[in-house]
N, C-alpha and C positions, 0 to 999 in steps of 0.2 A: 343097402344104403337107401335112405328115404329122401326124395327130392320133390320140390313143388314145380309142377309143369302146367303151363297155361296155354290154352288155345285162343287164337285171336277171335274167331267166331265159328259157329257150326255151319259146315258146308259139305256137300256131297264130294267135292273134289279133294277133301281131306280124308277120304275113306281109308287110305293105308294106315293112318294113325289109329283110327277106331278098330281096324282089324288087329293091329298089334296089341291094343289094350284089351280087346275082347278075348283074344287068345292067350292073354297073360304072357306075351313074349318078353315084355320088360321084366316081369317077375322072374321069368326063367333065367334072365341074365343078372339077377341079383338086385333089382331095383324095386322099391315100393314108391308108388306115385300118389302124391296129393294132387289130383287133377281137377282143374277148374277153368272157367273162362276169364279172360281179362276183364276186370271190372269196367263198367262204362265210364268213359272220360279219362281213364288212366293211361298215361304214356307207358307202354310196355318196356321200353328201353330204360326209362327212369326207374321203373319197378325192379328191373334186374339189377341195376346199380345199387339200389337201396337194400337189396336182399329180400324184398317182399316175395319175389319168385326167383327160382333158380334158372329155369329154362322155359322158353316159350317157342311156339311155332308160328310162322307167318311169312309174309313176303320179304324178300331181300330189299325191297324198296324201303322198308323201315330202317334197315341197317345203312343203306345209302344216304337216306335223309339224316340219320343220326350222325353219320360221318361228315356230311356236308355242313351241318350246323355245329360241328365239334368246337367247343371253346378252346382257345389256345392253351389254357392252363389245366385242361383235363388230363389226368394221367392216362397213359395208353392202356393200363390195366383195366380202366373203366369203360373202354370202348366195347361196343357190342359187336359180335361176329357170328356168322352162320357157320355150321359145321356138318350139316347132314341134309342134302337135298332130297326132297320127296316128290313134289309136283314140279316137273321139269318142262312143261309146256303150258301155254295159256288156256285156261278152261272156259273161256267165254265164247259166245256165238252171236252172229247177227241173224235175226229171224224176221221173215216177212210173210205176207199173206198169200201172195201168188207165186207160182213157179216161174223161175227165170234163170237164165244163164248169167249168174251174178258176177260182176266185176266191181272192184272197189270204186272205180270211176262212176258207177251208177249212183253212188251216194250224192253226187253233185246235183242230181235232179230229184232227190228224195228228202223226206223229213225223218231224221234219225233221233231216237231217244236213247241217249247213252247212259251208262250206269252212273248213279249219283252217290251211292252209299260208300264207295271206295274209289280212289283215284286211278289205280293201276290199269284197269281195263281200258279206259279211254286213253291214257297215256301210251299204252301199247298200240292201240288202234290208230291213234293220230300219227304214230311213227310209221306204221304200215302205209298210211296215206302219203306221208312225205317220201318214203322209199319208192312209192309208185308215181311220184311227180305231182302229187295233188296237195294243194294247200288246205290243211284242216280247217282254216278259218272260213273257207268257202262253203263248208257243210252247214246246212240248215239243221242245227242241233238243239234239241231240247235237253237241258242239262240238269233239271231239278226234280225229275220223276224218280220215285223208287222203282225197283224192278217190277213189283206187283202193279204199280200204277202204269208202268209202261205196257204191261200185258193188256190192261184195260184200255189204254189209249190205242193200241194196235187194233183191238176188236172194234173200237168205236170209229176207227178211221182217221183219228186226229194226228197219227204219225204213220209212216210207211214201213219203218224197219226199227227193230229194237235190239239193244245189246243186253243179253241175259246169260245166266248160267243154269246148270241143272239144279233141281228137277223141272224148272219151269219149261225148259226146252221140250222135254219128253211129254209133259202134260199137254202142251200146245199141239205137238205133232200127233200124239195119240188121239186127241180130240178132233183132228182134221182142221184145226184152226190156224195153222201156220206151217211154214216150210223153212228148213235151215238153209240160209244163203251162204253163210261163211263160218267156218270153224277156225278160230284164231290159232288153234294148235297146229294147223297146217303150215304156219309160217316156219315151224321148226323149233329148236330149243329156245326156251325163254324161261329162265329160272323164276319160279313162282312161289315156292314154299320151302323153308328150311327150318330146322331147329336153330335157335340162337341163344347165346348167353354172353356174359362179360368175359373178356380175356382172363381176368383174375379167377373167375369161377372155373373156367376150363383148365387153367394152369393147376388149380388146387384139387380138381376133381376129374382128372384124366380117365380114371377107371369108370366112373359113372357116365361120362360123356361117351366113351366107347360102348358101354352097355346100351345106351339109348340108340346108338347107331346100329348095333347088332340086333336089337329088338325090332327096329324099323326094317332092317334087311329081312328078318324072318317074316314080317308082315307083308312086305313087297313080294317075296318069293311065294308066299301062300296065295296072295291075290292073283299073281300071274299064272298060277297053276290051276286055279279053281274057276268054275263057271260063275258068271255074274250073278246068277240066281242064288248060288251058295253064299257069295259075298254079301248080297243084299239081306239074306236071312241072318247072317252073322251080325251085321251092323244095324239091323232094323230098329233096335231099341234106341239108337242115337237119332233116329228120324221117325218118331211116332206118328207124325202127321202126313207122311208120304206113303201112298199106296205101294205095296211091295213090288208089284209088277213094274210100276213107273221107276222105282228105285233101281231095280235090276236093269232096266233098259238104260237108265242114266249111267250106271256103272259100266255097262257093256260098251256104250258109245265112248265114254272116256278112255276105257282100256284100248279100244280099237284106234283111237286117236293118239295113243301112246303118251298121255299126259303124265303118267306115273313113271318115275325113274325105275331102272332095273338095278342100279347101284346107287349108294348115297353120296357119291363123289360128284360135286357140282362141276359142270363143264364151263370152261372159259367162254365158249360160244353163247351159252345160255345166260350167263352173268352179263356179258357185254351187251347182248340184245336188250336185256331189261334196262341196263344202265343208259344205253343210247336213247331209249324211249323216254325215260324219266328226264334226261337232260334236254332232249329236243322239245319236250313239252313244258319246260321251265320248272319242273318239280325240284330239281337239284341244279346247282350252279356249275358243277364240274363233274366229269366222269371219273369215278374213283378207279384205282387199281383194284383188281380182284382181291389181292392180299390185304387191302385196307378193310375189307368187309367180310371176307371168307377165309376160314382156316381148313383147307382140305386135308391136312395131315392127320386129323383125328379120324375122319372117315376112312382114309387110306389104311391107317393102323388097325382100325376096327375091322375093316374088310379082310385084312390079312389074317387077323385072329379068327375071323368067322370061317374063312376058307380052310385054315389049318385045322380047325375043330371038325369041319365037315369031312375032311379027308382022313383025319386021324382017328 
């Protein structure tokens, strides 16, 4: 079966998807992919409803926002739902210039440049602060710098700490220009990336959805069994501007932080942690039930098929 699959943007923390594509694991399960990026300015949930794309991957925050803004007259079949978790922990970091025994309360005395390109990293961090008894509004926060501009601001001394992801973290560390103060993955499960589609598409294409899940499970199994250097070599063509040693170090750190799921079944703990952060930060008006945004039955069935074929 041929399907159109969109990625939200290119990022190292999406490595398991590129592993599965590079190894043709989706093809091995009967799928042909028309693979592309979400066009700039297009709402991916609307694109799925229109049939412009069949499946996308990205953050459950998109699904929660889509549900939060759901018109009363929209048929349930047009709701977008996630069905295969891949990135199960937060891939962002806080990085500073000097070594310190960092605590979140230190941010009260520092100038922070938070991520501006997407909302989720700050929404998750501000909830960490709330859980630690700290009012996020008390943080001296620069909100409008891109991550590359934040790196330059840290070097110039105009900010004290920056929120970034890979490979910028490894590039700074390798150059001796910064030290990791905080890995957001250490907070525990936070559902960060899933496949998603409309309920109607999933109802009509159960076999294809299960094949996507089995293809990702193959990729995750491969990634967890092989050295980071092998993974970096496999996916290097997706990151032509990143030095391969830096890419390998980034993948290794992510794997040690356990950001990548071992199975594609999203955990309630991870979903709820993400939802709580979006809600406390004002991104959504209410915390949804997991079943409003996620259908775990597809991954459960696909995993059952996968295990049966492995043992049979």
